[in-house]
Structure formats: C-alpha cells, structure tokens
C-alpha positions in Angstrom: -28.3 2.3 -2.9 -30.7 0.1 -4.8 -31.2 -3.6 -4.1 -28.5 -5.7 -5.6 -25.6 -3.2 -5.2 -22.2 -4.5 -4.3 -18.9 -3.2 -2.9 -15.9 -5.2 -4.1 -18.2 -7.9 -5.3 -19.9 -8.3 -1.9 -23.7 -7.6 -1.6 -24.6 -4.6 0.5 -27.5 -5.3 2.8 -30.1 -3.0 4.4 -28.6 -3.9 7.8 -25.1 -2.8 6.6 -26.5 0.5 5.3 -28.3 1.0 8.7 -25.1 0.3 10.5 -23.2 2.8 8.5 -25.9 5.4 9.0 -25.9 4.8 12.8 -22.1 5.1 12.9 -22.2 8.4 10.9 -25.0 9.8 13.2 -22.9 9.0 16.3 -20.0 11.0 14.9 -16.4 10.2 14.1 -13.3 10.9 16.2 -11.3 13.0 13.7 -8.0 12.6 15.6 -8.3 8.8 15.2 -9.1 9.1 11.5 -6.1 11.4 10.9 -3.7 9.0 12.7 -4.5 6.2 10.3 -2.2 7.7 7.7 -2.1 7.0 4.0 0.3 5.5 1.6 3.5 3.7 2.3 5.3 4.1 5.6 8.2 6.6 5.5 11.8 5.5 5.4 13.2 8.5 7.2 12.5 12.0 8.4 12.1 13.3 4.8 9.7 12.1 2.2 11.3 9.6 -0.2 11.7 10.4 -3.9 10.6 7.9 -6.5 13.2 7.2 -9.2 12.3 5.4 -12.5 14.8 2.8 -13.6 14.8 0.9 -16.9 15.9 -2.7 -16.8 16.2 -5.3 -19.5 14.1 -8.4 -19.3 17.1 -10.4 -18.2 18.1 -7.9 -15.5 14.5 -7.8 -14.2 14.3 -11.6 -14.2 17.6 -11.8 -12.3 16.4 -9.2 -9.8 13.1 -11.1 -9.3 14.9 -14.4 -8.8 17.2 -12.9 -6.2 14.2 -11.2 -4.5 12.4 -14.6 -4.3 15.5 -16.3 -2.9 16.2 -13.7 -0.3 12.5 -12.9 0.6 13.1 -9.2 -0.2 11.4 -6.7 -2.5 12.9 -5.4 -5.7 13.2 -2.0 -4.0 15.0 -3.4 -0.9 17.5 -5.2 -3.1 18.2 -2.1 -5.3 18.6 0.1 -2.2 21.0 -2.5 -0.6 23.1 -2.6 -3.9 23.3 1.2 -4.0 24.4 1.3 -0.4 27.0 -1.3 -0.9 28.3 0.4 -4.1 28.4 3.9 -2.4 30.2 2.5 0.7 
C-alpha cells in the first residue's frame, strides 16, 4: 500500500500494516474463523427462502409506520401477519 491509502475512509498507517503482517505471520486459528459465520442468522433448522413481494407506495408507507410504532422490522411484521392469517 502506498502512503495515503485508506480503508473505509480511514488512513492506513505503517504501524497498522506491520500489525497485520505480525498477525499473519503468527498464524490464524481456522476453527475460530469458521465459527464467526456469515450472513443473517438462521430462523430455523432449514435455510430460509427469500420471497419477493410488491407493495404499493401506500401499503409500504403503512407497513413502515407500523414497524416504527411497534419497533419491528418489515419482515417481522409480514411474518406475523402470515402466521395470524394461516392460524
């Protein structure tokens, strides 16, 4: 890396580069790295399936207003509505 390089807008120093090199030379615990996981946490034993849904501007506005009032995400509200409808 040349002088003046940044990562996410933050300057990268020679000291940081040396720290990364020392860490790499010491080696990494692969088991720990694999445990970190990636992506969103699962909701069950099986992987979830993404389903696209088209909403009008009014429907989306109502959903967002309810989400703000109840401190839930859009997805949480939609899943709860489907569960209640299917019950």
